[in-house]
C-alpha positions in Angstrom: 5.8 4.9 0.7 6.9 6.1 4.3 3.7 7.2 5.9 2.4 3.9 4.7 5.0 1.5 5.5 5.6 3.5 8.9 0.7 3.0 9.4 0.8 6.6 9.5 -3.1 5.9 8.3 -3.5 10.6 8.9 -0.7 11.0 6.8 -1.1 8.9 3.9 -4.8 10.9 4.0 -3.6 14.2 4.4 -1.2 13.4 1.4 -3.2 11.9 -1.1 -5.7 14.9 -0.8 -3.0 17.2 -0.8 -2.8 15.8 -4.2 -0.2 13.1 -3.8 0.3 10.0 -6.4 -1.7 7.0 -5.3 0.3 4.9 -8.7 4.0 6.6 -7.6 6.5 3.7 -8.3 9.9 3.8 -7.4 11.9 2.5 -4.2 11.6 -0.7 -1.9 8.3 -1.5 -1.5 7.7 0.1 -5.8 4.7 2.4 -3.8 2.5 2.6 -1.5 0.6 0.1 -1.1 2.9 -2.7 -1.4 4.2 -0.4 1.4 1.5 -1.1 3.4 0.3 -4.3 2.2 3.5 -6.0 3.5 3.4 -4.0 7.4 -0.2 -5.2 7.2 -1.9 -1.2 7.9 -5.1 -2.3 6.8 -5.8 0.6 7.1 -4.2 2.8 4.8 -4.9 -0.4 2.6 -7.9 0.2 2.1 -7.3 4.1 2.0 -5.3 3.5 -1.2 -7.3 1.1 -2.6 -10.0 3.3 -1.5 -8.3 6.5 -3.8 -7.9 4.4 -6.5 -4.2 2.4 -6.0 -3.7 -0.1 -8.1 -3.8 -4.1 -6.8 -2.2 -5.1 -9.2 0.8 -2.4 -10.3 4.5 -4.8 -10.3 7.3 -3.2 -8.7 9.1 -2.9 -5.8 10.3 -6.3 -3.2 7.8 -8.2 -3.2 6.1 -8.3 -6.8 2.3 -6.2 -5.6 0.9 -5.6 -2.7 -0.9 -9.1 -2.8 2.8 -10.5 -2.7 3.5 -8.3 -0.5 0.5 -9.2 2.5 1.5 -13.3 1.6 4.8 -12.0 2.4 3.8 -10.8 5.4 1.5 -13.5 6.5 -1.6 -10.3 7.0 -4.5 -12.0 5.7 -7.2 -9.4 6.2 -5.0 -7.9 4.0 -5.2 -10.2 0.8 -8.4 -10.5 1.9 -9.3 -6.5 0.5 -7.0 -6.8 -2.1 -8.7 -9.4 -3.4 
């Protein structure tokens, strides 16, 4: 989640390529996709969705990635997620 929240696309890619679970739950944001969505990190969101991250997974402060992007006013992220 930390790399996703910070928008560190190459770090996220490395972690996922090395076997990190894109569905891992926990922490403030609930999962990496929600963290990236809440901060408007479009490339990280594309990467995670492309690796199978579930847009509808519930948890964390915002509830799901759609709510996280909505709360932050990130229209481009919303378009990617719907």
